[in-house]
N, C-alpha and C positions, 0 to 999 in steps of 0.2 A: 324221666329224670329231668329235673328243672334245667331250663336251657343255660342260665348263668352258671349253675353247678357244672355241667357239662363242659361249658367253656372253660372254666377255671381247672378242672381236671385235665382237659386236653392240652392247655397252655403248660400247666406243671409237667405233664409227660413230655411234651417237647422239650422242655427246659432240661429235665432230666436225660432224655434220650439223645440230646445235642451233644453231649460230653462224649468225646472219643468217636465221633461218627464223622465221615468225610461230609464235605458240602453237600454231595449229591443224595446221601444217605439222609442227611438232615432235611434237605429239601423235600425228599419223598417221603419223609415221616411227616412234614408240616402239611403237605398235600393230601396224604391219607387222612390225617386228624381232622383237616377242614371237611373233607367230604364226609366224614363220620359224624361231625358236628352238623351239617346240613341234612344228613339222613335222620338223624335223631329229631331235628326240628320237624322235617316232614312226617314222621311216625307220630310225633307229639300233636301236630295238627289233625293227622288222620284219626287219633283216638278222639280228639275232641269232636270232630266231624261225626264219628259213630255215635258218640253220647247224644249230640244233636238230632240225629237220625232217629234213635230210639225214643227221644223226646217227642219228636213228630208222629212217630208210629203209635205211641200208647194211646193219645186221644181217638184215634181212628178205631183201635181195637175195642175201647170202651164204648164208643158209639155203635158200634156193630153189635155189641153184647147188649146194649139198651134196646136196639130195633128188635133183635132175637127175642129178648125178654119180653118185650111188648106183645108178640106174638100177633101182629096187625097183618093185615093183607095190604102191603103197602101199594102195591100196584092198583089196588081197587080205591085207596082212600087219599092217595097224594097223586098231584099232577105232575107230568115229566118235569117242568121248571122246578117245583119244589123239591123233587128228588135230585134234580141237578145241583141245587144248593145244599142239600144235605151232604152229597158227595164231596162238594168243594168246601165244605165246612163253613158255610155261610147260613146255615139255619139249625136249628135244634133237630137232633135225630128222631126224638119222639115227643109229641105235644102231649102236654099233660092236660087232658080236657075235662 
């Protein structure tokens, strides 16, 4: 849920809930709503981070597939330095010679 929408709904809920409540109940509701909004914001950031992690994972999977499809003896045809660069995503996984 959009953070602005969440905040608006929470503030509206606080305003409605505040009617007929004791000051302690009102404060308790405000504290709970604020904690809920912080938790929602954290969940939204976590979802965005999960999406970024998947975007980082996909190229590695594609590169691994390219190596397997090339069916080359990597140990015999690449130097250790080149293999390290491939792993670090600093060199093409498979050369088209």
